[in-house]
PDB file of N, H, CA, C and O in Angstrom:
ATOM      1  N   UNK A   1      88.702  87.658 111.333  1.00  0.00           N
ATOM      2  CA  UNK A   1      89.016  88.888 110.671  1.00  0.00           C
ATOM      3  C   UNK A   1      89.644  88.580 109.318  1.00  0.00           C
ATOM      4  O   UNK A   1      90.519  87.721 109.206  1.00  0.00           O
ATOM      5  N   UNK A   2      89.183  89.299 108.283  1.00  0.00           N
ATOM      6  H   UNK A   2      88.472  89.996 108.373  1.00  0.00           H
ATOM      7  CA  UNK A   2      89.695  89.152 106.914  1.00  0.00           C
ATOM      8  C   UNK A   2      91.095  89.737 106.815  1.00  0.00           C
ATOM      9  O   UNK A   2      91.468  90.642 107.563  1.00  0.00           O
ATOM     10  N   UNK A   3      91.862  89.196 105.871  1.00  0.00           N
ATOM     11  H   UNK A   3      91.559  88.462 105.264  1.00  0.00           H
ATOM     12  CA  UNK A   3      93.292  89.737 105.679  1.00  0.00           C
ATOM     13  C   UNK A   3      93.258  91.246 105.373  1.00  0.00           C
ATOM     14  O   UNK A   3      94.147  91.983 105.799  1.00  0.00           O
ATOM     15  N   UNK A   4      92.268  91.689 104.660  1.00  0.00           N
ATOM     16  H   UNK A   4      91.546  91.091 104.314  1.00  0.00           H
ATOM     17  CA  UNK A   4      92.240  93.164 104.325  1.00  0.00           C
ATOM     18  C   UNK A   4      91.943  93.980 105.588  1.00  0.00           C
ATOM     19  O   UNK A   4      92.355  95.136 105.689  1.00  0.00           O
ATOM     20  N   UNK A   5      91.237  93.390 106.538  1.00  0.00           N
ATOM     21  H   UNK A   5      90.903  92.451 106.455  1.00  0.00           H
ATOM     22  CA  UNK A   5      90.970  94.115 107.773  1.00  0.00           C
ATOM     23  C   UNK A   5      92.245  94.331 108.588  1.00  0.00           C
ATOM     24  O   UNK A   5      92.405  95.364 109.238  1.00  0.00           O
ATOM     25  N   UNK A   6      93.144  93.359 108.551  1.00  0.00           N
ATOM     26  H   UNK A   6      93.014  92.520 108.023  1.00  0.00           H
ATOM     27  CA  UNK A   6      94.369  93.500 109.312  1.00  0.00           C
ATOM     28  C   UNK A   6      95.230  94.622 108.765  1.00  0.00           C
ATOM     29  O   UNK A   6      95.897  95.320 109.529  1.00  0.00           O
ATOM     30  N   UNK A   7      95.227  94.804 107.452  1.00  0.00           N
ATOM     31  H   UNK A   7      94.686  94.237 106.831  1.00  0.00           H
ATOM     32  CA  UNK A   7      96.047  95.843 106.850  1.00  0.00           C
ATOM     33  C   UNK A   7      95.581  97.261 107.158  1.00  0.00           C
ATOM     34  O   UNK A   7      96.285  98.236 106.896  1.00  0.00           O
ATOM     35  N   UNK A   8      94.412  97.349 107.705  1.00  0.00           N
ATOM     36  H   UNK A   8      93.840  96.556 107.918  1.00  0.00           H
ATOM     37  CA  UNK A   8      93.859  98.692 108.037  1.00  0.00           C
ATOM     38  C   UNK A   8      94.180  99.077 109.551  1.00  0.00           C
ATOM     39  O   UNK A   8      93.918 100.187 110.014  1.00  0.00           O
ATOM     40  N   UNK A   9      94.763  98.063 110.258  1.00  0.00           N
ATOM     41  H   UNK A   9      94.976  97.162 109.881  1.00  0.00           H
ATOM     42  CA  UNK A   9      95.128  98.354 111.660  1.00  0.00           C
ATOM     43  C   UNK A   9      96.319  99.345 111.729  1.00  0.00           C
ATOM     44  O   UNK A   9      97.113  99.458 110.794  1.00  0.00           O
ATOM     45  N   UNK A  10      96.405 100.029 112.833  1.00  0.00           N
ATOM     46  H   UNK A  10      95.761  99.938 113.592  1.00  0.00           H
ATOM     47  CA  UNK A  10      97.473 101.085 113.058  1.00  0.00           C
ATOM     48  C   UNK A  10      98.869 100.435 113.042  1.00  0.00           C
ATOM     49  O   UNK A  10      99.822 101.051 112.565  1.00  0.00           O
ATOM     50  N   UNK A  11      98.996  99.262 113.529  1.00  0.00           N
ATOM     51  H   UNK A  11      98.222  98.761 113.917  1.00  0.00           H
ATOM     52  CA  UNK A  11     100.336  98.687 113.663  1.00  0.00           C
ATOM     53  C   UNK A  11     100.812  97.838 112.407  1.00  0.00           C
ATOM     54  O   UNK A  11     101.929  97.323 112.358  1.00  0.00           O
ATOM     55  N   UNK A  12      99.906  97.741 111.442  1.00  0.00           N
ATOM     56  H   UNK A  12      98.998  98.159 111.483  1.00  0.00           H
ATOM     57  CA  UNK A  12     100.178  96.923 110.253  1.00  0.00           C
ATOM     58  C   UNK A  12     101.468  97.287 109.628  1.00  0.00           C
ATOM     59  O   UNK A  12     102.264  96.382 109.377  1.00  0.00           O
ATOM     60  N   UNK A  13     101.767  98.552 109.343  1.00  0.00           N
ATOM     61  H   UNK A  13     101.120  99.287 109.546  1.00  0.00           H
ATOM     62  CA  UNK A  13     103.024  98.905 108.741  1.00  0.00           C
ATOM     63  C   UNK A  13     104.261  98.471 109.538  1.00  0.00           C
ATOM     64  O   UNK A  13     105.284  98.111 108.957  1.00  0.00           O
ATOM     65  N   UNK A  14     104.157  98.510 110.892  1.00  0.00           N
ATOM     66  H   UNK A  14     103.326  98.803 111.364  1.00  0.00           H
ATOM     67  CA  UNK A  14     105.296  98.107 111.705  1.00  0.00           C
ATOM     68  C   UNK A  14     105.505  96.559 111.564  1.00  0.00           C
ATOM     69  O   UNK A  14     106.638  96.079 111.522  1.00  0.00           O
ATOM     70  N   UNK A  15     104.386  95.811 111.493  1.00  0.00           N
ATOM     71  H   UNK A  15     103.466  96.201 111.527  1.00  0.00           H
ATOM     72  CA  UNK A  15     104.424  94.344 111.295  1.00  0.00           C
ATOM     73  C   UNK A  15     105.139  94.061 109.963  1.00  0.00           C
ATOM     74  O   UNK A  15     106.065  93.255 109.877  1.00  0.00           O
ATOM     75  N   UNK A  16     104.646  94.783 108.911  1.00  0.00           N
ATOM     76  H   UNK A  16     103.894  95.438 108.980  1.00  0.00           H
ATOM     77  CA  UNK A  16     105.237  94.531 107.608  1.00  0.00           C
ATOM     78  C   UNK A  16     106.771  94.888 107.571  1.00  0.00           C
ATOM     79  O   UNK A  16     107.568  94.177 106.959  1.00  0.00           O
ATOM     80  N   UNK A  17     107.113  95.921 108.196  1.00  0.00           N
ATOM     81  H   UNK A  17     106.466  96.498 108.693  1.00  0.00           H
ATOM     82  CA  UNK A  17     108.543  96.339 108.267  1.00  0.00           C
ATOM     83  C   UNK A  17     109.388  95.224 108.975  1.00  0.00           C
ATOM     84  O   UNK A  17     110.456  94.839 108.499  1.00  0.00           O
ATOM     85  N   UNK A  18     108.879  94.746 110.084  1.00  0.00           N
ATOM     86  H   UNK A  18     108.011  95.058 110.470  1.00  0.00           H
ATOM     87  CA  UNK A  18     109.554  93.712 110.891  1.00  0.00           C
ATOM     88  C   UNK A  18     109.708  92.467 110.015  1.00  0.00           C
ATOM     89  O   UNK A  18     110.782  91.868 109.958  1.00  0.00           O
ATOM     90  N   UNK A  19     108.633  92.088 109.339  1.00  0.00           N
ATOM     91  H   UNK A  19     107.760  92.574 109.385  1.00  0.00           H
ATOM     92  CA  UNK A  19     108.704  90.831 108.508  1.00  0.00           C
ATOM     93  C   UNK A  19     109.665  90.971 107.398  1.00  0.00           C
ATOM     94  O   UNK A  19     110.431  90.046 107.126  1.00  0.00           O
ATOM     95  N   UNK A  20     109.663  92.078 106.745  1.00  0.00           N
ATOM     96  H   UNK A  20     109.041  92.829 106.966  1.00  0.00           H
ATOM     97  CA  UNK A  20     110.558  92.396 105.579  1.00  0.00           C
ATOM     98  C   UNK A  20     111.990  92.391 105.996  1.00  0.00           C
ATOM     99  O   UNK A  20     112.866  92.121 105.174  1.00  0.00           O
ATOM    100  N   UNK A  21     112.272  92.687 107.269  1.00  0.00           N
ATOM    101  H   UNK A  21     111.560  92.907 107.936  1.00  0.00           H
ATOM    102  CA  UNK A  21     113.647  92.751 107.806  1.00  0.00           C
ATOM    103  C   UNK A  21     114.167  91.336 108.060  1.00  0.00           C
ATOM    104  O   UNK A  21     115.383  91.178 108.169  1.00  0.00           O
ATOM    105  N   UNK A  22     113.359  90.330 108.160  1.00  0.00           N
ATOM    106  H   UNK A  22     112.372  90.459 108.072  1.00  0.00           H
ATOM    107  CA  UNK A  22     113.759  88.969 108.391  1.00  0.00           C
ATOM    108  C   UNK A  22     114.528  88.381 107.212  1.00  0.00           C
ATOM    109  O   UNK A  22     114.064  88.446 106.073  1.00  0.00           O
ATOM    110  N   UNK A  23     115.710  87.802 107.481  1.00  0.00           N
ATOM    111  H   UNK A  23     116.087  87.750 108.405  1.00  0.00           H
ATOM    112  CA  UNK A  23     116.439  87.236 106.387  1.00  0.00           C
ATOM    113  C   UNK A  23     115.768  85.983 105.731  1.00  0.00           C
ATOM    114  O   UNK A  23     116.170  85.547 104.652  1.00  0.00           O
ATOM    115  N   UNK A  24     114.757  85.434 106.407  1.00  0.00           N
ATOM    116  H   UNK A  24     114.431  85.788 107.284  1.00  0.00           H
ATOM    117  CA  UNK A  24     114.052  84.259 105.855  1.00  0.00           C
ATOM    118  C   UNK A  24     112.785  84.759 105.064  1.00  0.00           C
ATOM    119  O   UNK A  24     112.073  83.971 104.441  1.00  0.00           O
ATOM    120  N   UNK A  25     112.548  86.082 105.122  1.00  0.00           N
ATOM    121  H   UNK A  25     113.126  86.722 105.628  1.00  0.00           H
ATOM    122  CA  UNK A  25     111.297  86.503 104.441  1.00  0.00           C
ATOM    123  C   UNK A  25     111.175  86.092 102.959  1.00  0.00           C
ATOM    124  O   UNK A  25     110.159  85.533 102.547  1.00  0.00           O
ATOM    125  N   UNK A  26     112.224  86.375 102.166  1.00  0.00           N
ATOM    126  H   UNK A  26     113.050  86.830 102.501  1.00  0.00           H
ATOM    127  CA  UNK A  26     112.075  85.998 100.730  1.00  0.00           C
ATOM    128  C   UNK A  26     111.901  84.419 100.597  1.00  0.00           C
ATOM    129  O   UNK A  26     111.140  83.975  99.737  1.00  0.00           O
ATOM    130  N   UNK A  27     112.556  83.635 101.387  1.00  0.00           N
ATOM    131  H   UNK A  27     113.174  83.996 102.085  1.00  0.00           H
ATOM    132  CA  UNK A  27     112.408  82.231 101.327  1.00  0.00           C
ATOM    133  C   UNK A  27     111.038  81.717 101.743  1.00  0.00           C
ATOM    134  O   UNK A  27     110.461  80.832 101.112  1.00  0.00           O
ATOM    135  N   UNK A  28     110.544  82.292 102.810  1.00  0.00           N
ATOM    136  H   UNK A  28     111.012  83.011 103.323  1.00  0.00           H
ATOM    137  CA  UNK A  28     109.188  81.905 103.304  1.00  0.00           C
ATOM    138  C   UNK A  28     108.155  82.322 102.296  1.00  0.00           C
ATOM    139  O   UNK A  28     107.188  81.589 102.091  1.00  0.00           O
ATOM    140  N   UNK A  29     108.310  83.493 101.638  1.00  0.00           N
ATOM    141  H   UNK A  29     109.095  84.089 101.805  1.00  0.00           H
ATOM    142  CA  UNK A  29     107.352  83.934 100.672  1.00  0.00           C
ATOM    143  C   UNK A  29     107.293  83.066  99.473  1.00  0.00           C
ATOM    144  O   UNK A  29     106.213  82.666  99.037  1.00  0.00           O
ATOM    145  N   UNK A  30     108.495  82.750  98.899  1.00  0.00           N
ATOM    146  H   UNK A  30     109.372  83.075  99.253  1.00  0.00           H
ATOM    147  CA  UNK A  30     108.641  81.886  97.761  1.00  0.00           C
ATOM    148  C   UNK A  30     108.033  80.481  98.072  1.00  0.00           C
ATOM    149  O   UNK A  30     107.289  79.942  97.252  1.00  0.00           O
ATOM    150  N   UNK A  31     108.347  79.902  99.238  1.00  0.00           N
ATOM    151  H   UNK A  31     108.951  80.340  99.904  1.00  0.00           H
ATOM    152  CA  UNK A  31     107.885  78.599  99.604  1.00  0.00           C
ATOM    153  C   UNK A  31     106.365  78.584  99.752  1.00  0.00           C
ATOM    154  O   UNK A  31     105.691  77.652  99.313  1.00  0.00           O
ATOM    155  N   UNK A  32     105.848  79.625 100.371  1.00  0.00           N
ATOM    156  H   UNK A  32     106.395  80.382 100.728  1.00  0.00           H
ATOM    157  CA  UNK A  32     104.397  79.783 100.542  1.00  0.00           C
ATOM    158  C   UNK A  32     103.718  79.835  99.190  1.00  0.00           C
ATOM    159  O   UNK A  32     102.723  79.144  98.969  1.00  0.00           O
ATOM    160  N   UNK A  33     104.234  80.634  98.292  1.00  0.00           N
ATOM    161  H   UNK A  33     105.042  81.195  98.471  1.00  0.00           H
ATOM    162  CA  UNK A  33     103.656  80.836  96.982  1.00  0.00           C
ATOM    163  C   UNK A  33     103.771  79.549  96.146  1.00  0.00           C
ATOM    164  O   UNK A  33     102.780  79.114  95.560  1.00  0.00           O
ATOM    165  N   UNK A  34     104.908  78.965  96.085  1.00  0.00           N
ATOM    166  H   UNK A  34     105.713  79.319  96.561  1.00  0.00           H
ATOM    167  CA  UNK A  34     105.196  77.880  95.191  1.00  0.00           C
ATOM    168  C   UNK A  34     104.799  76.476  95.653  1.00  0.00           C
ATOM    169  O   UNK A  34     104.611  75.577  94.833  1.00  0.00           O
ATOM    170  N   UNK A  35     104.670  76.290  97.003  1.00  0.00           N
ATOM    171  H   UNK A  35     104.823  77.020  97.669  1.00  0.00           H
ATOM    172  CA  UNK A  35     104.361  75.031  97.521  1.00  0.00           C
ATOM    173  C   UNK A  35     103.087  75.031  98.415  1.00  0.00           C
ATOM    174  O   UNK A  35     102.140  74.281  98.183  1.00  0.00           O
ATOM    175  N   UNK A  36     103.113  75.854  99.379  1.00  0.00           N
ATOM    176  H   UNK A  36     103.883  76.464  99.568  1.00  0.00           H
ATOM    177  CA  UNK A  36     101.957  75.775 100.331  1.00  0.00           C
ATOM    178  C   UNK A  36     100.607  76.106  99.676  1.00  0.00           C
ATOM    179  O   UNK A  36      99.626  75.375  99.812  1.00  0.00           O
ATOM    180  N   UNK A  37     100.601  77.214  98.978  1.00  0.00           N
ATOM    181  H   UNK A  37     101.398  77.808  98.867  1.00  0.00           H
ATOM    182  CA  UNK A  37      99.323  77.617  98.328  1.00  0.00           C
ATOM    183  C   UNK A  37      98.893  76.670  97.189  1.00  0.00           C
ATOM    184  O   UNK A  37      97.706  76.566  96.880  1.00  0.00           O
ATOM    185  N   UNK A  38      99.828  76.011  96.597  1.00  0.00           N
ATOM    186  H   UNK A  38     100.792  76.095  96.848  1.00  0.00           H
ATOM    187  CA  UNK A  38      99.453  75.049  95.576  1.00  0.00           C
ATOM    188  C   UNK A  38      98.786  73.831  96.220  1.00  0.00           C
ATOM    189  O   UNK A  38      97.807  73.286  95.710  1.00  0.00           O
ATOM    190  N   UNK A  39      99.356  73.423  97.368  1.00  0.00           N
ATOM    191  H   UNK A  39     100.152  73.866  97.782  1.00  0.00           H
ATOM    192  CA  UNK A  39      98.782  72.285  98.003  1.00  0.00           C
ATOM    193  C   UNK A  39      97.506  72.608  98.826  1.00  0.00           C
ATOM    194  O   UNK A  39      96.568  71.813  98.893  1.00  0.00           O
ATOM    195  N   UNK A  40      97.516  73.780  99.432  1.00  0.00           N
ATOM    196  H   UNK A  40      98.278  74.425  99.378  1.00  0.00           H
ATOM    197  CA  UNK A  40      96.428  74.193 100.309  1.00  0.00           C
ATOM    198  C   UNK A  40      96.062  75.661 100.020  1.00  0.00           C
ATOM    199  O   UNK A  40      96.461  76.548 100.775  1.00  0.00           O
ATOM    200  N   UNK A  41      95.306  75.930  98.933  1.00  0.00           N
ATOM    201  H   UNK A  41      94.982  75.210  98.320  1.00  0.00           H
ATOM    202  CA  UNK A  41      95.018  77.231  98.510  1.00  0.00           C
ATOM    203  C   UNK A  41      94.306  78.153  99.584  1.00  0.00           C
ATOM    204  O   UNK A  41      94.478  79.371  99.596  1.00  0.00           O
ATOM    205  N   UNK A  42      93.551  77.531 100.422  1.00  0.00           N
ATOM    206  H   UNK A  42      93.411  76.541 100.412  1.00  0.00           H
ATOM    207  CA  UNK A  42      92.657  78.278 101.386  1.00  0.00           C
ATOM    208  C   UNK A  42      93.238  78.188 102.868  1.00  0.00           C
ATOM    209  O   UNK A  42      92.518  78.254 103.865  1.00  0.00           O
ATOM    210  N   UNK A  43      94.607  78.032 102.899  1.00  0.00           N
ATOM    211  H   UNK A  43      95.192  77.979 102.090  1.00  0.00           H
ATOM    212  CA  UNK A  43      95.229  77.916 104.210  1.00  0.00           C
ATOM    213  C   UNK A  43      95.006  79.228 105.065  1.00  0.00           C
ATOM    214  O   UNK A  43      95.031  80.330 104.517  1.00  0.00           O
ATOM    215  N   UNK A  44      94.799  79.092 106.336  1.00  0.00           N
ATOM    216  H   UNK A  44      94.778  78.197 106.782  1.00  0.00           H
ATOM    217  CA  UNK A  44      94.652  80.212 107.216  1.00  0.00           C
ATOM    218  C   UNK A  44      96.036  80.681 107.698  1.00  0.00           C
ATOM    219  O   UNK A  44      97.024  79.953 107.612  1.00  0.00           O
ATOM    220  N   UNK A  45      96.069  81.899 108.197  1.00  0.00           N
ATOM    221  H   UNK A  45      95.266  82.491 108.267  1.00  0.00           H
ATOM    222  CA  UNK A  45      97.319  82.415 108.760  1.00  0.00           C
ATOM    223  C   UNK A  45      97.833  81.609 109.911  1.00  0.00           C
ATOM    224  O   UNK A  45      99.039  81.421 110.074  1.00  0.00           O
ATOM    225  N   UNK A  46      96.888  81.124 110.726  1.00  0.00           N
ATOM    226  H   UNK A  46      95.909  81.277 110.593  1.00  0.00           H
ATOM    227  CA  UNK A  46      97.267  80.215 111.868  1.00  0.00           C
ATOM    228  C   UNK A  46      97.882  78.948 111.384  1.00  0.00           C
ATOM    229  O   UNK A  46      98.915  78.520 111.900  1.00  0.00           O
ATOM    230  N   UNK A  47      97.263  78.322 110.383  1.00  0.00           N
ATOM    231  H   UNK A  47      96.424  78.670 109.964  1.00  0.00           H
ATOM    232  CA  UNK A  47      97.793  77.107 109.866  1.00  0.00           C
ATOM    233  C   UNK A  47      99.191  77.282 109.222  1.00  0.00           C
ATOM    234  O   UNK A  47     100.089  76.461 109.411  1.00  0.00           O
ATOM    235  N   UNK A  48      99.329  78.314 108.504  1.00  0.00           N
ATOM    236  H   UNK A  48      98.600  78.981 108.350  1.00  0.00           H
ATOM    237  CA  UNK A  48     100.604  78.690 107.809  1.00  0.00           C
ATOM    238  C   UNK A  48     101.649  78.888 108.864  1.00  0.00           C
ATOM    239  O   UNK A  48     102.757  78.375 108.708  1.00  0.00           O
ATOM    240  N   UNK A  49     101.359  79.624 109.967  1.00  0.00           N
ATOM    241  H   UNK A  49     100.459  80.040 110.094  1.00  0.00           H
ATOM    242  CA  UNK A  49     102.303  79.908 110.988  1.00  0.00           C
ATOM    243  C   UNK A  49     102.774  78.609 111.632  1.00  0.00           C
ATOM    244  O   UNK A  49     103.970  78.447 111.872  1.00  0.00           O
ATOM    245  N   UNK A  50     101.849  77.670 111.919  1.00  0.00           N
ATOM    246  H   UNK A  50     100.878  77.803 111.723  1.00  0.00           H
ATOM    247  CA  UNK A  50     102.242  76.431 112.481  1.00  0.00           C
ATOM    248  C   UNK A  50     103.046  75.596 111.501  1.00  0.00           C
ATOM    249  O   UNK A  50     104.029  74.956 111.875  1.00  0.00           O
ATOM    250  N   UNK A  51     102.648  75.605 110.318  1.00  0.00           N
ATOM    251  H   UNK A  51     101.849  76.125 110.014  1.00  0.00           H
ATOM    252  CA  UNK A  51     103.296  74.725 109.210  1.00  0.00           C
ATOM    253  C   UNK A  51     104.813  75.246 109.033  1.00  0.00           C
ATOM    254  O   UNK A  51     105.725  74.426 108.925  1.00  0.00           O
ATOM    255  N   UNK A  52     105.036  76.524 109.010  1.00  0.00           N
ATOM    256  H   UNK A  52     104.295  77.191 109.097  1.00  0.00           H
ATOM    257  CA  UNK A  52     106.333  77.066 108.783  1.00  0.00           C
ATOM    258  C   UNK A  52     107.149  77.350 110.035  1.00  0.00           C
ATOM    259  O   UNK A  52     108.343  77.645 109.983  1.00  0.00           O
ATOM    260  N   UNK A  53     106.437  77.247 111.188  1.00  0.00           N
ATOM    261  H   UNK A  53     105.466  77.008 111.230  1.00  0.00           H
ATOM    262  CA  UNK A  53     107.076  77.640 112.485  1.00  0.00           C
ATOM    263  C   UNK A  53     107.494  79.104 112.458  1.00  0.00           C
ATOM    264  O   UNK A  53     108.630  79.460 112.769  1.00  0.00           O
ATOM    265  N   UNK A  54     106.516  79.951 112.069  1.00  0.00           N
ATOM    266  H   UNK A  54     105.593  79.661 111.816  1.00  0.00           H
ATOM    267  CA  UNK A  54     106.736  81.339 112.028  1.00  0.00           C
ATOM    268  C   UNK A  54     105.715  82.084 112.842  1.00  0.00           C
ATOM    269  O   UNK A  54     104.658  81.545 113.171  1.00  0.00           O
ATOM    270  N   UNK A  55     106.036  83.379 113.186  1.00  0.00           N
ATOM    271  H   UNK A  55     106.895  83.817 112.919  1.00  0.00           H
ATOM    272  CA  UNK A  55     104.993  84.089 113.936  1.00  0.00           C
ATOM    273  C   UNK A  55     103.681  84.351 113.160  1.00  0.00           C
ATOM    274  O   UNK A  55     103.750  84.395 111.932  1.00  0.00           O
ATOM    275  N   UNK A  56     102.573  84.517 113.735  1.00  0.00           N
ATOM    276  H   UNK A  56     102.517  84.482 114.732  1.00  0.00           H
ATOM    277  CA  UNK A  56     101.320  84.705 113.040  1.00  0.00           C
ATOM    278  C   UNK A  56     101.379  86.042 112.295  1.00  0.00           C
ATOM    279  O   UNK A  56     100.717  86.153 111.263  1.00  0.00           O
ATOM    280  N   UNK A  57     102.073  87.002 112.709  1.00  0.00           N
ATOM    281  H   UNK A  57     102.610  86.912 113.548  1.00  0.00           H
ATOM    282  CA  UNK A  57     102.204  88.273 111.990  1.00  0.00           C
ATOM    283  C   UNK A  57     102.877  88.072 110.685  1.00  0.00           C
ATOM    284  O   UNK A  57     102.485  88.663 109.679  1.00  0.00           O
ATOM    285  N   UNK A  58     103.958  87.191 110.675  1.00  0.00           N
ATOM    286  H   UNK A  58     104.277  86.710 111.493  1.00  0.00           H
ATOM    287  CA  UNK A  58     104.596  86.938 109.375  1.00  0.00           C
ATOM    288  C   UNK A  58     103.685  86.220 108.478  1.00  0.00           C
ATOM    289  O   UNK A  58     103.648  86.518 107.284  1.00  0.00           O
ATOM    290  N   UNK A  59     102.943  85.287 108.973  1.00  0.00           N
ATOM    291  H   UNK A  59     102.973  85.045 109.942  1.00  0.00           H
ATOM    292  CA  UNK A  59     102.008  84.501 108.123  1.00  0.00           C
ATOM    293  C   UNK A  59     100.915  85.509 107.489  1.00  0.00           C
ATOM    294  O   UNK A  59     100.574  85.422 106.309  1.00  0.00           O
ATOM    295  N   UNK A  60     100.427  86.419 108.329  1.00  0.00           N
ATOM    296  H   UNK A  60     100.704  86.490 109.287  1.00  0.00           H
ATOM    297  CA  UNK A  60      99.447  87.387 107.860  1.00  0.00           C
ATOM    298  C   UNK A  60     100.016  88.189 106.736  1.00  0.00           C
ATOM    299  O   UNK A  60      99.345  88.402 105.726  1.00  0.00           O
ATOM    300  N   UNK A  61     101.321  88.674 106.889  1.00  0.00           N
ATOM    301  H   UNK A  61     101.866  88.501 107.710  1.00  0.00           H
ATOM    302  CA  UNK A  61     101.852  89.536 105.804  1.00  0.00           C
ATOM    303  C   UNK A  61     102.110  88.690 104.624  1.00  0.00           C
ATOM    304  O   UNK A  61     101.857  89.160 103.515  1.00  0.00           O
ATOM    305  N   UNK A  62     102.590  87.481 104.733  1.00  0.00           N
ATOM    306  H   UNK A  62     102.796  87.099 105.634  1.00  0.00           H
ATOM    307  CA  UNK A  62     102.807  86.713 103.558  1.00  0.00           C
ATOM    308  C   UNK A  62     101.544  86.443 102.721  1.00  0.00           C
ATOM    309  O   UNK A  62     101.527  86.620 101.503  1.00  0.00           O
ATOM    310  N   UNK A  63     100.483  86.006 103.432  1.00  0.00           N
ATOM    311  H   UNK A  63     100.497  85.862 104.421  1.00  0.00           H
ATOM    312  CA  UNK A  63      99.262  85.713 102.743  1.00  0.00           C
ATOM    313  C   UNK A  63      98.606  86.976 102.163  1.00  0.00           C
ATOM    314  O   UNK A  63      97.971  86.888 101.112  1.00  0.00           O
ATOM    315  N   UNK A  64      98.736  88.158 102.814  1.00  0.00           N
ATOM    316  H   UNK A  64      99.252  88.230 103.667  1.00  0.00           H
ATOM    317  CA  UNK A  64      98.178  89.372 102.290  1.00  0.00           C
ATOM    318  C   UNK A  64      98.992  89.770 101.087  1.00  0.00           C
ATOM    319  O   UNK A  64      98.402  90.094 100.056  1.00  0.00           O
ATOM    320  N   UNK A  65     100.306  89.769 101.148  1.00  0.00           N
ATOM    321  H   UNK A  65     100.785  89.506 101.986  1.00  0.00           H
ATOM    322  CA  UNK A  65     101.109  90.167  99.992  1.00  0.00           C
ATOM    323  C   UNK A  65     100.904  89.193  98.739  1.00  0.00           C
ATOM    324  O   UNK A  65     100.854  89.630  97.590  1.00  0.00           O
ATOM    325  N   UNK A  66     100.797  87.910  99.040  1.00  0.00           N
ATOM    326  H   UNK A  66     100.838  87.555  99.974  1.00  0.00           H
ATOM    327  CA  UNK A  66     100.570  86.932  97.966  1.00  0.00           C
ATOM    328  C   UNK A  66      99.199  87.135  97.315  1.00  0.00           C
ATOM    329  O   UNK A  66      99.039  87.040  96.099  1.00  0.00           O
ATOM    330  N   UNK A  67      98.221  87.418  98.174  1.00  0.00           N
ATOM    331  H   UNK A  67      98.351  87.495  99.163  1.00  0.00           H
ATOM    332  CA  UNK A  67      96.849  87.681  97.605  1.00  0.00           C
ATOM    333  C   UNK A  67      96.920  88.973  96.732  1.00  0.00           C
ATOM    334  O   UNK A  67      96.365  89.032  95.634  1.00  0.00           O
ATOM    335  N   UNK A  68      97.597  89.958  97.247  1.00  0.00           N
ATOM    336  H   UNK A  68      98.048  89.911  98.138  1.00  0.00           H
ATOM    337  CA  UNK A  68      97.673  91.188  96.462  1.00  0.00           C
ATOM    338  C   UNK A  68      98.384  90.942  95.125  1.00  0.00           C
ATOM    339  O   UNK A  68      97.916  91.403  94.084  1.00  0.00           O
ATOM    340  N   UNK A  69      99.563  90.186  95.149  1.00  0.00           N
ATOM    341  H   UNK A  69      99.943  89.812  95.995  1.00  0.00           H
ATOM    342  CA  UNK A  69     100.277  89.894  93.930  1.00  0.00           C
ATOM    343  C   UNK A  69      99.432  89.142  92.943  1.00  0.00           C
ATOM    344  O   UNK A  69      99.502  89.361  91.733  1.00  0.00           O
ATOM    345  N   UNK A  70      98.586  88.202  93.511  1.00  0.00           N
ATOM    346  H   UNK A  70      98.529  88.024  94.494  1.00  0.00           H
ATOM    347  CA  UNK A  70      97.770  87.407  92.613  1.00  0.00           C
ATOM    348  C   UNK A  70      96.653  88.284  91.934  1.00  0.00           C
ATOM    349  O   UNK A  70      96.330  88.100  90.761  1.00  0.00           O
ATOM    350  N   UNK A  71      96.116  89.189  92.684  1.00  0.00           N
ATOM    351  H   UNK A  71      96.379  89.339  93.637  1.00  0.00           H
ATOM    352  CA  UNK A  71      95.135  90.216  92.109  1.00  0.00           C
ATOM    353  C   UNK A  71      95.730  91.043  90.989  1.00  0.00           C
ATOM    354  O   UNK A  71      95.066  91.350  89.999  1.00  0.00           O
ATOM    355  N   UNK A  72      97.005  91.400  91.164  1.00  0.00           N
ATOM    356  H   UNK A  72      97.544  91.150  91.968  1.00  0.00           H
ATOM    357  CA  UNK A  72      97.676  92.286  90.147  1.00  0.00           C
ATOM    358  C   UNK A  72      97.888  91.496  88.858  1.00  0.00           C
ATOM    359  O   UNK A  72      97.927  92.082  87.776  1.00  0.00           O
ATOM    360  N   UNK A  73      98.020  90.216  88.957  1.00  0.00           N
ATOM    361  H   UNK A  73      97.988  89.741  89.836  1.00  0.00           H
ATOM    362  CA  UNK A  73      98.286  89.434  87.719  1.00  0.00           C
ATOM    363  C   UNK A  73      97.014  88.961  87.020  1.00  0.00           C
ATOM    364  O   UNK A  73      97.072  88.591  85.848  1.00  0.00           O
ATOM    365  N   UNK A  74      95.908  88.962  87.676  1.00  0.00           N
ATOM    366  H   UNK A  74      95.861  89.263  88.629  1.00  0.00           H
ATOM    367  CA  UNK A  74      94.640  88.562  87.082  1.00  0.00           C
ATOM    368  C   UNK A  74      94.014  89.720  86.310  1.00  0.00           C
ATOM    369  O   UNK A  74      93.748  90.781  86.875  1.00  0.00           O
ATOM    370  N   UNK A  75      93.776  89.503  84.984  1.00  0.00           N
ATOM    371  H   UNK A  75      93.993  88.641  84.525  1.00  0.00           H
ATOM    372  CA  UNK A  75      93.256  90.581  84.149  1.00  0.00           C
ATOM    373  C   UNK A  75      91.871  90.974  84.517  1.00  0.00           C
ATOM    374  O   UNK A  75      91.299  91.872  83.900  1.00  0.00           O
TER     375      UNK A  75
END
């Protein structure tokens, strides 16, 4: 399933809310953006979850948000 497909699911907003409530969310997002995606730009949510020892839902949210952020900065 594509990252965009996940965001269309009914429970997506609940997952995002739960991830954003985590005290480690900003750190995980920055580390994923600045380190993980530089080293492994095509990392899957499963690989990211294993690498950071985080839930798959958090990995999905991180990758989706970072992909959206990247699209906003590309002219």
